[in-house]
C-alpha positions as CSV (number, residue, x, y, z in Angstrom):
1,X,0.0,0.0,0.0
2,X,1.2,3.5,-0.8
3,X,0.0,6.9,0.3
4,X,-0.1,9.8,-2.1
5,X,-1.8,13.1,-2.6
6,X,-5.3,13.0,-4.1
7,X,-5.9,14.6,-7.5
8,X,-9.0,15.6,-9.4
9,X,-8.7,12.3,-11.3
10,X,-9.6,10.5,-8.0
11,X,-13.0,12.3,-7.8
12,X,-15.1,9.4,-9.2
13,X,-13.4,6.7,-7.1
14,X,-13.7,8.8,-4.0
15,X,-17.4,9.6,-4.5
16,X,-18.0,5.9,-5.2
17,X,-16.3,4.9,-1.9
18,X,-18.4,7.4,0.0
19,X,-21.5,6.3,-1.7
20,X,-20.8,2.7,-0.6
21,X,-21.6,3.9,2.9
22,X,-24.8,5.7,2.1
23,X,-27.0,3.3,4.2
24,X,-24.9,3.9,7.3
25,X,-24.5,7.7,6.8
26,X,-28.0,8.8,5.9
27,X,-30.9,8.7,8.3
28,X,-33.0,6.9,5.6
29,X,-31.7,3.8,3.8
30,X,-32.9,5.2,0.4
31,X,-31.2,8.6,1.0
32,X,-34.4,10.5,1.1
33,X,-34.0,13.7,3.0
34,X,-30.3,13.6,2.5
35,X,-30.2,15.1,-1.0
36,X,-28.1,18.1,0.1
37,X,-25.6,15.9,1.7
38,X,-25.5,13.4,-1.2
39,X,-24.9,16.3,-3.6
40,X,-22.0,17.5,-1.4
41,X,-20.2,14.1,-1.9
42,X,-20.9,13.6,-5.6
43,X,-18.0,13.1,-8.0
44,X,-18.5,16.7,-9.2
45,X,-18.4,18.1,-5.7
46,X,-15.4,15.9,-4.8
47,X,-13.6,17.2,-7.9
48,X,-14.2,20.8,-6.7
49,X,-12.7,20.0,-3.3
50,X,-9.8,18.2,-4.8
51,X,-9.0,21.2,-7.0
52,X,-9.4,23.7,-4.1
53,X,-6.4,24.9,-2.1
54,X,-8.6,24.7,1.1
55,X,-8.5,20.9,0.9
56,X,-5.7,18.4,1.3
57,X,-6.5,14.8,0.2
58,X,-4.3,11.8,1.0
59,X,-5.2,8.5,-0.8
60,X,-4.2,5.0,0.2
61,X,-3.9,2.8,-2.8
62,X,-2.7,-0.6,-3.9
63,X,-2.2,-1.6,-7.5
64,X,-4.1,1.5,-8.6
65,X,-7.2,0.8,-6.4
66,X,-8.1,3.3,-3.7
67,X,-8.4,1.5,-0.4
68,X,-9.2,4.7,1.6
69,X,-8.6,8.4,1.8
70,X,-8.6,11.3,4.2
71,X,-9.3,15.0,3.5
72,X,-8.5,17.9,5.7
73,X,-10.2,21.3,5.1
74,X,-8.3,24.4,6.1
75,X,-5.5,22.3,7.6
76,X,-7.3,21.3,10.8
77,X,-10.8,20.0,10.0
78,X,-11.1,16.3,9.1
79,X,-13.5,16.7,6.2
80,X,-13.5,13.0,5.1
81,X,-12.0,9.7,6.3
82,X,-13.2,6.6,4.5
83,X,-11.7,3.1,4.2
84,X,-13.2,0.4,1.9
85,X,-15.2,-2.1,4.0
86,X,-12.9,-5.0,3.0
87,X,-9.9,-3.0,4.1
88,X,-11.1,-1.9,7.5
89,X,-9.5,-2.9,10.8
90,X,-6.1,-3.1,9.1
91,X,-4.7,0.2,10.4
92,X,-5.3,2.1,7.1
93,X,-7.4,4.8,8.8
94,X,-4.7,5.4,11.4
95,X,-2.0,5.6,8.8
96,X,-4.0,8.1,6.8
97,X,-4.7,10.1,10.0
98,X,-1.1,10.1,11.0
99,X,0.0,11.3,7.5
100,X,-2.6,14.0,7.3
101,X,-1.6,15.3,10.8
102,X,2.1,15.3,9.8
103,X,1.3,17.2,6.6
104,X,-0.8,19.7,8.5
105,X,2.1,20.4,10.8
106,X,4.4,21.0,7.8
107,X,2.2,23.8,6.6
108,X,0.7,25.3,9.8
109,X,0.5,25.0,13.6
110,X,-3.1,24.0,14.3
111,X,-4.1,24.2,18.0
112,X,-6.8,21.6,17.4
113,X,-8.3,19.3,14.9
114,X,-12.0,19.0,14.5
115,X,-14.3,16.5,12.8
116,X,-18.1,15.9,12.4
117,X,-17.9,12.2,12.9
118,X,-20.5,9.8,11.6
119,X,-22.0,8.0,14.6
120,X,-20.3,4.7,13.4
121,X,-16.9,6.3,13.3
122,X,-16.9,7.8,16.8
123,X,-14.9,4.9,18.3
124,X,-12.3,5.4,15.6
125,X,-11.9,9.1,16.3
126,X,-11.8,8.4,20.1
127,X,-8.9,6.0,19.4
128,X,-7.1,8.9,17.7
129,X,-7.6,11.0,20.8
130,X,-10.7,13.1,19.7
131,X,-13.4,13.9,22.2
132,X,-17.0,14.9,21.7
133,X,-17.3,18.7,21.6
134,X,-21.1,18.9,21.5
135,X,-24.3,16.9,21.1
136,X,-25.3,14.7,18.2
137,X,-26.4,16.9,15.3
138,X,-29.0,15.8,12.7
139,X,-29.1,18.0,9.5
140,X,-29.5,17.4,5.8
141,X,-30.6,13.8,6.4
142,X,-27.5,12.7,8.3
143,X,-26.4,12.6,11.9
144,X,-23.0,13.3,13.3
145,X,-21.0,13.9,16.5
146,X,-18.9,17.1,16.5
147,X,-15.5,16.1,18.0
148,X,-12.1,17.8,18.5
149,X,-8.6,16.9,19.4
150,X,-6.5,19.5,21.2
151,X,-2.9,19.6,20.1
152,X,-0.4,19.3,22.8
153,X,2.8,21.4,22.5
154,X,5.0,18.4,22.0
155,X,3.0,17.3,19.0
156,X,3.4,20.5,17.0
């Protein structure tokens, strides 16, 4: 497995990976009520994020297939973190997180990282050191837990 920067050419594969989790992410299995969210993770939307200087994508791939990816927005907000089902529990999410955090510190000195975690991913983010920073939010047909990780001086 190798890690590399995401490019606009990854937009379709990234959107497809996100779509594979639609049942878990949306409040209705058919996606009804989540149209705004679904549009925000379409291949067209992902291409826009990938081309924007506000976002940094790191892709984990093997033999040209994307196994997972992470995206940070504005250096300190975990915008996306997805790992293909068949590749979960192999440490890929942790490697992606560690690389994204290292890259963030190369360009900035964030005092904290934030994420709007899907409810299923809360244990993963807790394992990374994130703590809930508010109540569960339900909006645009999805529910999430706002979380944050305060950066200790020795990490920066």
